[in-house]
N, CA, C and O of each residue as an XYZ file, in Angstrom:
548
protein
N     -56.046    130.611     16.155
C     -57.018    131.197     15.259
C     -57.317    132.639     15.679
O     -57.349    133.539     14.840
N     -57.533    132.852     16.966
C     -57.834    134.199     17.461
C     -56.675    135.155     17.182
O     -56.879    136.268     16.697
N     -55.458    134.709     17.494
C     -54.289    135.582     17.303
C     -54.118    135.956     15.825
O     -53.804    137.102     15.504
N     -54.321    135.002     14.948
C     -54.141    135.264     13.513
C     -55.316    136.030     12.926
O     -55.119    137.035     12.243
N     -56.518    135.577     13.178
C     -57.704    136.180     12.548
C     -58.122    137.497     13.199
O     -58.332    138.496     12.509
N     -58.241    137.497     14.513
C     -58.792    138.669     15.194
C     -57.739    139.728     15.529
O     -57.977    140.925     15.368
N     -56.579    139.275     15.996
C     -55.528    140.239     16.350
C     -54.591    140.543     15.183
O     -53.741    141.430     15.266
N     -54.760    139.795     14.100
C     -53.984    140.020     12.867
C     -52.480    139.830     13.076
O     -51.675    140.528     12.460
N     -52.100    138.885     13.943
C     -50.684    138.546     14.074
C     -50.223    137.946     12.746
O     -50.901    137.093     12.174
N     -49.086    138.391     12.268
C     -48.628    137.946     10.949
C     -48.111    136.516     10.963
O     -48.111    135.851      9.926
N     -47.667    136.028     12.126
C     -47.190    134.658     12.240
C     -47.492    134.141     13.639
O     -47.171    134.787     14.637
N     -48.107    132.979     13.697
C     -48.445    132.330     14.960
C     -47.851    130.928     14.913
O     -48.157    130.148     14.011
N     -47.004    130.612     15.885
C     -46.487    129.251     16.013
C     -47.417    128.497     16.955
O     -47.602    128.898     18.104
N     -47.989    127.429     16.479
C     -48.836    126.570     17.296
C     -48.035    125.300     17.563
O     -47.785    124.510     16.652
N     -47.638    125.113     18.811
C     -46.770    123.989     19.161
C     -47.579    123.013     19.992
O     -48.025    123.324     21.097
N     -47.756    121.832     19.438
C     -48.558    120.806     20.094
C     -48.222    119.476     19.445
O     -48.216    119.376     18.219
N     -47.939    118.440     20.253
C     -47.627    117.145     19.651
C     -48.828    116.504     18.952
O     -48.667    115.560     18.179
N     -50.016    117.009     19.220
C     -51.212    116.475     18.573
C     -51.399    117.028     17.170
O     -50.738    117.985     16.767
N     -52.291    116.420     16.452
C     -52.592    116.860     15.089
C     -53.478    118.102     15.151
O     -54.428    118.158     15.931
N     -53.163    119.080     14.336
C     -53.930    120.313     14.277
C     -54.461    120.489     12.868
O     -53.704    120.462     11.898
N     -55.748    120.666     12.766
C     -56.353    120.930     11.474
C     -56.810    122.376     11.468
O     -57.841    122.726     12.040
N     -56.010    123.212     10.801
C     -56.340    124.628     10.711
C     -55.800    125.137      9.387
O     -54.661    124.853      9.015
N     -56.615    125.880      8.693
C     -56.234    126.364      7.372
C     -56.123    127.881      7.397
O     -56.926    128.593      6.794
N     -55.110    128.355      8.109
C     -54.851    129.786      8.200
C     -53.379    129.980      7.853
O     -52.503    129.412      8.505
N     -53.116    130.765      6.846
C     -51.743    130.952      6.378
C     -50.793    131.441      7.463
O     -49.619    131.073      7.466
N     -51.277    132.249      8.368
C     -50.417    132.838      9.402
C     -50.080    131.859     10.525
O     -49.227    132.164     11.358
N     -50.725    130.694     10.572
C     -50.496    129.724     11.642
C     -49.569    128.620     11.143
O     -49.877    127.912     10.184
N     -48.438    128.492     11.811
C     -47.488    127.433     11.502
C     -47.522    126.420     12.637
O     -47.085    126.708     13.751
N     -48.045    125.229     12.348
C     -48.136    124.195     13.372
C     -46.833    123.417     13.430
O     -46.351    122.913     12.416
N     -46.273    123.327     14.617
C     -45.084    122.519     14.868
C     -45.551    121.352     15.729
O     -45.780    121.512     16.928
N     -45.691    120.182     15.120
C     -46.247    119.019     15.810
C     -45.154    118.345     16.649
O     -44.538    117.362     16.236
N     -44.941    118.910     17.836
C     -43.900    118.439     18.746
C     -44.119    119.075     20.113
O     -45.007    119.909     20.293
N     -43.302    118.670     21.060
C     -43.344    119.270     22.392
C     -42.511    120.549     22.389
O     -41.637    120.730     21.541
N     -42.788    121.428     23.339
C     -42.122    122.725     23.399
C     -40.611    122.581     23.551
O     -39.858    123.360     22.967
N     -40.159    121.602     24.323
C     -38.719    121.445     24.516
C     -38.010    121.085     23.207
O     -36.818    121.352     23.056
N     -38.732    120.487     22.271
C     -38.171    120.192     20.954
C     -38.313    121.380     20.008
O     -37.514    121.548     19.086
N     -39.323    122.192     20.237
C     -39.582    123.339     19.357
C     -38.664    124.524     19.645
O     -38.303    125.253     18.721
N     -38.282    124.731     20.892
C     -37.473    125.905     21.240
C     -36.181    125.982     20.423
O     -35.880    127.052     19.894
N     -35.403    124.899     20.292
C     -34.198    125.004     19.461
C     -34.502    125.338     17.997
O     -33.744    126.066     17.356
N     -35.592    124.815     17.477
C     -35.973    125.111     16.089
C     -36.395    126.567     15.932
O     -36.089    127.207     14.926
N     -37.093    127.079     16.927
C     -37.482    128.494     16.897
C     -36.247    129.393     16.962
O     -36.212    130.458     16.345
N     -35.238    128.956     17.711
C     -33.977    129.712     17.764
C     -33.324    129.735     16.387
O     -32.849    130.779     15.940
N     -33.300    128.586     15.714
C     -32.726    128.511     14.367
C     -33.449    129.435     13.396
O     -32.831    130.016     12.505
N     -34.759    129.568     13.572
C     -35.564    130.436     12.707
C     -35.419    131.907     13.090
O     -35.922    132.794     12.399
N     -34.718    132.153     14.211
C     -34.593    133.503     14.753
C     -35.975    134.100     15.052
O     -36.230    135.282     14.817
N     -36.853    133.241     15.577
C     -38.218    133.669     15.910
C     -38.180    134.742     16.993
O     -37.324    134.717     17.877
N     -39.112    135.678     16.914
C     -39.270    136.729     17.919
C     -40.727    136.711     18.369
O     -41.622    137.117     17.627
N     -40.949    136.242     19.575
C     -42.296    136.016     20.076
C     -42.705    137.161     20.987
O     -42.000    137.508     21.934
N     -43.863    137.742     20.680
C     -44.385    138.873     21.456
C     -45.529    138.464     22.376
O     -45.840    139.155     23.345
N     -46.154    137.323     22.056
C     -47.252    136.795     22.871
C     -46.996    135.299     23.066
O     -46.845    134.562     22.092
N     -46.949    134.853     24.322
C     -46.696    133.442     24.647
C     -47.921    132.925     25.379
O     -48.242    133.399     26.469
N     -48.598    131.968     24.794
C     -49.788    131.372     25.404
C     -49.529    129.881     25.539
O     -49.213    129.211     24.556
N     -49.660    129.363     26.746
C     -49.386    127.950     26.970
C     -50.476    127.321     27.830
O     -50.831    127.818     28.899
N     -50.987    126.216     27.322
C     -52.030    125.457     28.009
C     -51.563    124.014     28.223
O     -52.379    123.095     28.284
N     -50.248    123.825     28.334
C     -49.708    122.471     28.471
C     -50.179    121.815     29.766
O     -50.347    122.461     30.800
N     -50.380    120.531     29.664
C     -50.677    119.730     30.849
C     -49.358    119.107     31.293
O     -48.811    118.241     30.610
N     -48.854    119.551     32.434
C     -47.551    119.126     32.928
C     -47.688    118.535     34.323
O     -48.592    118.901     35.073
N     -46.793    117.624     34.667
C     -46.833    117.041     36.010
C     -46.489    118.076     37.071
O     -47.046    118.054     38.168
N     -45.582    118.974     36.750
C     -45.183    120.043     37.659
C     -45.585    121.382     37.050
O     -45.095    121.753     35.984
N     -46.469    122.103     37.719
C     -46.951    123.388     37.193
C     -45.823    124.364     36.889
O     -45.899    125.126     35.926
N     -44.790    124.340     37.702
C     -43.702    125.302     37.538
C     -42.977    125.119     36.206
O     -42.270    126.024     35.762
N     -43.140    123.971     35.567
C     -42.523    123.771     34.254
C     -43.078    124.762     33.226
O     -42.394    125.085     32.254
N     -44.295    125.242     33.426
C     -44.822    126.289     32.545
C     -43.885    127.496     32.571
O     -43.535    128.052     31.530
N     -43.492    127.885     33.772
C     -42.582    129.011     33.957
C     -41.205    128.666     33.398
O     -40.573    129.496     32.744
N     -40.738    127.445     33.654
C     -39.422    127.027     33.164
C     -39.318    127.186     31.649
O     -38.326    127.718     31.150
N     -40.320    126.734     30.923
C     -40.278    126.809     29.459
C     -40.371    128.252     28.969
O     -39.686    128.625     28.016
N     -41.201    129.057     29.603
C     -41.285    130.470     29.240
C     -39.935    131.153     29.436
O     -39.466    131.877     28.558
N     -39.319    130.920     30.581
C     -38.038    131.572     30.866
C     -36.899    131.008     30.019
O     -35.960    131.733     29.689
N     -36.968    129.734     29.664
C     -35.979    129.169     28.751
C     -36.070    129.844     27.389
O     -35.052    130.196     26.794
N     -37.286    130.021     26.902
C     -37.477    130.694     25.614
C     -36.980    132.137     25.668
O     -36.404    132.637     24.702
N     -37.205    132.801     26.798
C     -36.709    134.171     26.980
C     -35.182    134.180     26.995
O     -34.551    135.013     26.344
N     -34.602    133.255     27.736
C     -33.144    133.154     27.833
C     -32.507    132.866     26.468
O     -31.425    133.366     26.161
N     -33.184    132.062     25.663
C     -32.660    131.712     24.334
C     -32.896    132.818     23.308
O     -32.449    132.710     22.166
N     -33.599    133.885     23.711
C     -33.758    135.044     22.842
C     -34.939    135.017     21.899
O     -35.034    135.853     21.002
N     -35.850    134.059     22.090
C     -37.003    134.023     21.178
C     -38.227    134.732     21.744
O     -39.134    135.092     20.994
N     -38.261    134.934     23.049
C     -39.336    135.729     23.641
C     -38.792    137.145     23.834
O     -37.785    137.345     24.514
N     -39.459    138.108     23.239
C     -38.995    139.492     23.262
C     -39.253    140.153     24.612
O     -40.083    139.694     25.397
N     -38.530    141.233     24.865
C     -38.812    142.047     26.046
C     -40.243    142.568     25.951
O     -40.735    142.872     24.864
N     -40.887    142.664     27.078
C     -42.270    143.145     27.186
C     -43.272    142.248     26.463
O     -44.314    142.707     25.994
N     -42.940    140.976     26.383
C     -43.872    140.015     25.795
C     -45.004    139.736     26.781
O     -44.781    139.625     27.987
N     -46.196    139.627     26.261
C     -47.374    139.269     27.048
C     -47.423    137.751     27.141
O     -47.155    137.062     26.156
N     -47.764    137.221     28.316
C     -47.872    135.770     28.457
C     -49.166    135.383     29.158
O     -49.703    136.121     29.984
N     -49.643    134.201     28.797
C     -50.779    133.558     29.448
C     -50.370    132.102     29.670
O     -50.078    131.379     28.717
N     -50.353    131.687     30.913
C     -50.023    130.302     31.256
C     -51.197    129.694     32.005
O     -51.704    130.283     32.959
N     -51.625    128.527     31.578
C     -52.647    127.803     32.327
C     -51.937    126.849     33.271
O     -51.194    125.968     32.841
N     -52.175    127.036     34.554
C     -51.602    126.164     35.570
C     -52.664    125.160     35.984
O     -53.776    125.528     36.364
N     -52.306    123.894     35.907
C     -53.257    122.824     36.200
C     -52.830    122.126     37.483
O     -51.885    121.337     37.499
N     -53.548    122.435     38.560
C     -53.246    121.862     39.871
C     -53.709    120.413     39.895
O     -54.854    120.108     39.560
N     -52.813    119.530     40.293
C     -53.163    118.110     40.318
C     -53.268    117.560     41.737
O     -53.668    116.411     41.931
N     -52.917    118.366     42.719
C     -53.003    117.914     44.116
C     -54.020    118.764     44.861
O     -54.099    119.976     44.661
N     -54.790    118.120     45.716
C     -55.763    118.842     46.537
C     -57.128    118.900     45.888
O     -57.340    118.451     44.761
N     -58.062    119.485     46.665
C     -59.444    119.532     46.187
C     -60.108    120.875     46.447
O     -61.182    121.138     45.907
N     -59.504    121.721     47.249
C     -60.178    122.965     47.621
C     -59.642    124.155     46.834
O     -58.520    124.137     46.327
N     -60.462    125.174     46.747
C     -60.061    126.417     46.093
C     -58.834    126.997     46.779
O     -57.911    127.455     46.106
N     -58.808    126.985     48.099
C     -57.680    127.534     48.847
C     -56.387    126.766     48.536
O     -55.317    127.362     48.412
N     -56.498    125.468     48.415
C     -55.335    124.642     48.090
C     -54.807    124.987     46.698
O     -53.604    125.176     46.517
N     -55.706    125.070     45.715
C     -55.309    125.401     44.346
C     -54.709    126.807     44.288
O     -53.666    127.016     43.669
N     -55.364    127.755     44.928
C     -54.862    129.131     44.918
C     -53.482    129.219     45.563
O     -52.629    129.978     45.102
N     -53.262    128.455     46.617
C     -51.963    128.448     47.287
C     -50.861    127.889     46.397
O     -49.745    128.407     46.392
N     -51.165    126.837     45.646
C     -50.180    126.257     44.729
C     -49.826    127.247     43.626
O     -48.659    127.382     43.261
N     -50.816    127.928     43.106
C     -50.588    128.910     42.050
C     -49.773    130.082     42.584
O     -48.900    130.601     41.888
N     -50.050    130.498     43.808
C     -49.309    131.604     44.416
C     -47.817    131.271     44.511
O     -46.973    132.142     44.303
N     -47.495    130.017     44.822
C     -46.090    129.600     44.881
C     -45.424    129.721     43.511
O     -44.270    130.137     43.415
N     -46.141    129.363     42.463
C     -45.589    129.485     41.110
C     -45.384    130.956     40.757
O     -44.363    131.321     40.175
N     -46.347    131.793     41.106
C     -46.212    133.229     40.851
C     -45.025    133.817     41.607
O     -44.278    134.630     41.063
N     -44.857    133.409     42.851
C     -43.718    133.888     43.643
C     -42.406    133.474     42.992
O     -41.467    134.268     42.918
N     -42.341    132.245     42.526
C     -41.137    131.751     41.866
C     -40.850    132.544     40.592
O     -39.705    132.918     40.336
N     -41.877    132.798     39.801
C     -41.705    133.577     38.574
C     -41.198    134.976     38.907
O     -40.298    135.485     38.240
N     -41.760    135.587     39.916
C     -41.346    136.936     40.315
C     -39.901    136.984     40.778
O     -39.212    137.982     40.564
N     -39.434    135.912     41.413
C     -38.047    135.852     41.869
C     -37.078    135.601     40.716
O     -35.930    136.043     40.758
N     -37.537    134.903     39.702
C     -36.649    134.483     38.606
C     -36.635    135.428     37.414
O     -35.733    135.349     36.580
N     -37.618    136.321     37.316
C     -37.716    137.187     36.133
C     -38.381    138.502     36.507
O     -39.091    138.605     37.507
N     -38.131    139.492     35.682
C     -38.816    140.777     35.842
C     -40.157    140.676     35.136
O     -40.232    140.378     33.944
N     -41.202    140.928     35.889
C     -42.549    140.835     35.337
C     -43.331    142.087     35.711
O     -42.948    142.846     36.602
N     -44.418    142.274     35.014
C     -45.312    143.398     35.307
C     -46.747    142.959     35.050
O     -47.005    142.046     34.266
N     -47.661    143.622     35.720
C     -49.094    143.463     35.476
C     -49.564    142.008     35.567
O     -50.417    141.586     34.786
N     -49.017    141.246     36.507
C     -49.434    139.850     36.635
C     -50.787    139.748     37.327
O     -51.072    140.450     38.297
N     -51.598    138.860     36.803
C     -52.922    138.596     37.372
C     -53.213    137.109     37.272
O     -52.691    136.412     36.402
N     -54.050    136.645     38.171
C     -54.492    135.255     38.159
C     -56.001    135.228     37.972
O     -56.729    136.012     38.580
N     -56.460    134.315     37.125
C     -57.890    134.184     36.862
C     -58.298    132.725     36.940
O     -57.574    131.836     36.491
N     -59.455    132.495     37.509
C     -60.098    131.189     37.391
C     -61.207    131.393     36.376
O     -62.319    131.799     36.714
N     -60.882    131.107     35.140
C     -61.808    131.377     34.047
C     -63.009    130.444     34.102
O     -62.916    129.328     34.613
N     -64.099    130.895     33.591
C     -65.350    130.134     33.612
C     -65.166    128.747     33.005
O     -65.715    127.768     33.510
N     -64.395    128.664     31.923
C     -64.234    127.383     31.245
C     -63.146    126.504     31.867
O     -63.017    125.336     31.501
N     -62.362    127.050     32.803
C     -61.336    126.251     33.460
C     -61.963    125.238     34.406
O     -63.036    125.473     34.963
N     -61.292    124.122     34.580
C     -61.700    123.167     35.611
C     -61.408    123.786     36.972
O     -60.725    124.806     37.059
N     -61.916    123.179     38.018
C     -61.764    123.782     39.347
C     -60.304    123.960     39.755
O     -59.989    124.898     40.486
N     -59.413    123.092     39.306
C     -58.012    123.189     39.674
C     -57.141    123.931     38.704
O     -55.918    123.913     38.843
N     -57.730    124.593     37.714
C     -56.954    125.327     36.727
C     -57.042    126.832     36.993
O     -58.095    127.365     37.344
N     -55.913    127.485     36.814
C     -55.852    128.933     36.904
C     -55.052    129.451     35.726
O     -54.064    128.837     35.323
N     -55.468    130.565     35.177
C     -54.706    131.227     34.117
C     -53.973    132.403     34.752
O     -54.570    133.243     35.426
N     -52.664    132.440     34.520
C     -51.904    133.594     34.976
C     -51.466    134.370     33.740
O     -51.076    133.793     32.725
N     -51.541    135.677     33.853
C     -51.222    136.555     32.736
C     -50.314    137.657     33.232
O     -50.346    138.031     34.405
N     -49.514    138.164     32.337
C     -48.645    139.266     32.689
C     -47.722    139.631     31.548
O     -47.889    139.178     30.415
N     -46.752    140.451     31.868
C     -45.765    140.898     30.907
C     -44.397    140.509     31.437
O     -44.075    140.748     32.601
N     -43.599    139.906     30.571
C     -42.235    139.518     30.908
C     -41.317    140.612     30.395
O     -41.093    140.727     29.190
N     -40.788    141.413     31.306
C     -40.018    142.593     30.886
C     -38.541    142.286     30.710
O     -37.764    143.174     30.360
């Protein structure tokens, strides 16, 4: 809704296996998992400039895997902005969560060219969630 209404993006793909009730012409809901949506987005010759993912995954690094797969398949454009929510499922302390996120950031940096990466523990995030943002160059 924000991307379409406030930022005036002409097309927003909302990929979620759950039901989405939204009446905005610019939002195209694909009711499926990302691994099923990526091939369809390739067929559509989609060009994504902003990638936002809040998936709940067993392995946090899968957030990076899917982003880089989409980039490799040509649907994420150069200099695309990304926001990934990493949900730590092991440990209980801030230091433990921050350390797990740092490993994911290190892996992303080794696997792709990035710029302006930052990590945030947003007010609305649970204690084990961190949002990482940056540009995939």
